[in-house]
Rosetta silent file (secondary structure, phi, psi, omega in degrees, C-alpha in Angstrom):
SEQUENCE: MLNNEKDFSDQYREKVKKFKPWGILIFVDFVLIIVGLPFAYFVLSLNSTGILIYLVLCAILLLVCVPFLITTLKCPNCGKFMGRDIGKYCPLCGVKIRK
SCORE:     score description
SCORE:     0.000 S_00000001
   1 L     0.000  123.973  179.621   42.271   36.807   14.297 S_00000001
   2 L   -68.985  159.632 -177.964   40.447   33.505   14.306 S_00000001
   3 H   -61.039  -38.749 -177.819   41.341   30.775   16.756 S_00000001
   4 H   -78.895   -2.909  174.433   42.830   28.496   14.099 S_00000001
   5 H   -93.137   -9.323  177.619   45.102   31.337   12.878 S_00000001
   6 L   -72.187  147.969 -178.422   46.908   31.619   16.209 S_00000001
   7 E  -111.583  108.183  177.429   50.410   30.285   16.489 S_00000001
   8 L  -106.325   21.678 -176.654   51.112   28.318   19.656 S_00000001
   9 H   -66.278  -35.714  179.174   54.276   26.619   18.299 S_00000001
  10 H   -66.220  -42.187  177.884   56.594   28.371   20.708 S_00000001
  11 H   -64.079  -41.521 -179.016   54.558   27.393   23.746 S_00000001
  12 H   -70.434  -34.336  177.145   54.305   23.813   22.551 S_00000001
  13 H   -61.618  -40.188  178.493   58.064   23.666   21.783 S_00000001
  14 H   -62.819  -43.666 -179.699   58.735   24.770   25.388 S_00000001
  15 H   -62.575  -39.864 -179.899   56.473   21.983   26.729 S_00000001
  16 H   -69.214  -37.614  176.939   58.318   19.414   24.633 S_00000001
  17 H   -61.031  -42.679 -177.425   61.724   20.642   25.818 S_00000001
  18 H   -67.504  -29.056 -176.507   60.611   20.215   29.445 S_00000001
  19 H   -82.640  -20.007 -172.359   59.375   16.691   28.696 S_00000001
  20 H   -52.377  -46.179  179.352   62.548   15.343   27.005 S_00000001
  21 H   -60.078  -37.029  178.663   64.194   14.104   30.224 S_00000001
  22 H   -70.396  -33.070  178.743   60.971   12.298   31.195 S_00000001
  23 H   -66.872  -38.683  175.535   60.705   10.840   27.702 S_00000001
  24 H   -64.195  -39.355  178.906   64.230    9.438   28.019 S_00000001
  25 H   -63.427  -40.721  177.445   63.307    7.995   31.383 S_00000001
  26 H   -65.179  -43.261  177.825   60.230    6.252   29.865 S_00000001
  27 H   -58.963  -46.672  179.297   62.469    4.881   27.074 S_00000001
  28 H   -64.052  -35.273  179.129   65.017    3.533   29.604 S_00000001
  29 H   -64.502  -45.283  175.275   62.180    1.999   31.603 S_00000001
  30 H   -61.946  -38.019  177.266   60.935    0.080   28.549 S_00000001
  31 H   -65.161  -41.390  177.865   64.491   -1.049   27.772 S_00000001
  32 H   -62.698  -39.193  177.236   64.823   -2.277   31.358 S_00000001
  33 H   -69.700  -47.583 -174.379   61.631   -4.278   31.001 S_00000001
  34 H   -70.132  -45.530 -178.172   62.378   -5.711   27.575 S_00000001
  35 H   -92.226  -42.161 -176.576   66.097   -6.443   28.042 S_00000001
  36 H   -67.537  -33.618 -177.877   66.453   -6.478   31.814 S_00000001
  37 H   -65.655  -49.096  176.333   63.661   -8.900   32.567 S_00000001
  38 H   -64.862  -36.508  176.451   65.070  -11.817   30.522 S_00000001
  39 H   -60.755  -44.505 -179.345   68.542  -10.949   31.844 S_00000001
  40 H   -66.654  -33.748 -178.539   67.336  -11.048   35.451 S_00000001
  41 H   -75.824  -52.917 -171.778   65.526  -14.345   34.830 S_00000001
  42 H   -83.906  -41.797 -175.420   68.064  -16.278   32.804 S_00000001
  43 H   -87.485  -50.121 -178.382   71.437  -14.845   33.839 S_00000001
  44 L   -83.578  -11.932  178.630   70.883  -13.763   37.406 S_00000001
  45 L    53.456   46.094  177.229   68.377  -16.615   38.058 S_00000001
  46 L   -67.759  143.599  175.375   66.090  -14.474   40.133 S_00000001
  47 L   -78.493  178.918 -175.041   63.148  -16.344   41.674 S_00000001
  48 H   -63.224  -29.646  179.829   59.556  -15.276   41.110 S_00000001
  49 H   -71.179  -41.144  176.285   59.592  -12.871   44.053 S_00000001
  50 H   -62.849  -41.051  177.712   62.714  -11.094   42.628 S_00000001
  51 H   -64.842  -42.869 -177.001   61.089  -10.856   39.213 S_00000001
  52 H   -64.393  -42.891  177.863   57.885   -9.505   40.729 S_00000001
  53 H   -61.987  -43.514  178.408   59.821   -6.858   42.667 S_00000001
  54 H   -59.429  -46.096  179.504   61.710   -5.858   39.506 S_00000001
  55 H   -66.171  -37.133  178.770   58.449   -5.516   37.506 S_00000001
  56 H   -64.345  -43.535  177.463   56.797   -3.512   40.319 S_00000001
  57 H   -63.531  -37.961  177.327   59.752   -1.070   40.389 S_00000001
  58 H   -67.327  -41.552 -179.458   59.616   -0.681   36.598 S_00000001
  59 H   -63.314  -41.430  178.011   55.847   -0.119   36.792 S_00000001
  60 H   -61.535  -45.432  178.252   56.266    2.570   39.522 S_00000001
  61 H   -58.196  -44.122  178.047   58.868    4.338   37.406 S_00000001
  62 H   -65.488  -39.998  179.716   56.529    4.279   34.438 S_00000001
  63 H   -66.096  -30.133  175.727   53.588    5.532   36.519 S_00000001
  64 H   -67.600  -36.574 -173.761   55.697    8.469   37.718 S_00000001
  65 H   -83.903  -27.537 -173.542   56.483    9.460   34.116 S_00000001
  66 H   -62.028  -40.841  178.005   53.082    9.076   32.480 S_00000001
  67 H   -57.559  -34.749  178.868   51.480   12.248   33.922 S_00000001
  68 H   -69.951  -31.382  175.815   54.241   14.309   32.363 S_00000001
  69 H   -67.274  -46.075 -177.717   53.549   12.657   28.994 S_00000001
  70 H   -65.560  -40.279  179.482   49.861   13.445   29.209 S_00000001
  71 H   -70.997  -27.377  179.210   50.382   17.091   30.159 S_00000001
  72 H   -72.353  -31.720 -176.452   52.932   17.514   27.326 S_00000001
  73 L   -89.919   19.237  174.588   50.429   16.149   24.769 S_00000001
  74 E   -94.463  146.742  178.424   47.757   18.681   25.701 S_00000001
  75 L   -70.888  136.418  178.371   46.976   21.524   23.344 S_00000001
  76 L   -70.632  -18.630 -178.775   48.236   24.900   24.631 S_00000001
  77 L   -91.824  -57.753 -174.348   45.052   26.577   23.426 S_00000001
  78 L   -93.384  -15.628  178.757   42.124   24.268   24.306 S_00000001
  79 L    76.168   10.656 -178.477   43.919   22.164   26.975 S_00000001
  80 L   -97.284  150.627  177.535   42.613   18.867   25.647 S_00000001
  81 E   -65.163  124.938 -174.516   44.652   15.705   25.100 S_00000001
  82 L   -92.537   -4.324 -175.741   45.616   15.576   21.460 S_00000001
  83 L    88.490 -172.621 -173.981   46.584   11.895   21.272 S_00000001
  84 L  -100.765  -17.444  177.644   50.006   10.618   20.276 S_00000001
  85 L   -94.537   88.896 -175.770   49.891   11.392   16.487 S_00000001
  86 L  -101.916  125.245  177.484   50.370   15.150   16.619 S_00000001
  87 L   -99.596 -146.834 -179.267   50.739   17.023   13.364 S_00000001
  88 L   -79.502  -24.452 -177.974   51.222   20.679   12.610 S_00000001
  89 E  -123.178  152.455  174.738   47.829   21.646   13.930 S_00000001
  90 L   -66.462  131.215  179.853   45.763   20.558   16.983 S_00000001
  91 L   -71.497  -15.657 -179.395   43.306   17.959   15.781 S_00000001
  92 L   -94.996  -47.713  178.795   40.649   19.312   18.136 S_00000001
  93 L  -109.449  -11.033  172.245   40.658   23.103   17.831 S_00000001
  94 L    87.153    6.399  179.551   42.837   23.585   14.779 S_00000001
  95 L   -76.774  155.263  178.899   45.496   26.038   16.157 S_00000001
  96 E   -78.497  122.733 -179.479   49.034   25.785   14.883 S_00000001
  97 L  -116.008   -9.272  177.591   51.307   24.031   17.344 S_00000001
  98 L  -137.040  148.499  179.140   54.324   23.283   15.132 S_00000001
  99 L   -85.197    0.000    0.000   56.141   25.331   12.547 S_00000001
């Protein structure tokens, strides 16, 4: 069986299942930045130090989640980062990662 005929879709699906909570956390972090920052500035009237602390906490939360995103988007066969536009096959080695 050639490498590009192997089916790694089950392994990749398990990786994606494990990432879902982290993906939701990344989404919430972006919402906190986009919606929460203007709210903190205009409604709560935080000064520049408060805004800076808020941004640093959001950045730390994002930096904690990014490694999980990178490991999820690695091919189960070749182990290389596939990028964010993932199709049915790995763009690097050609194995099937989705049904």
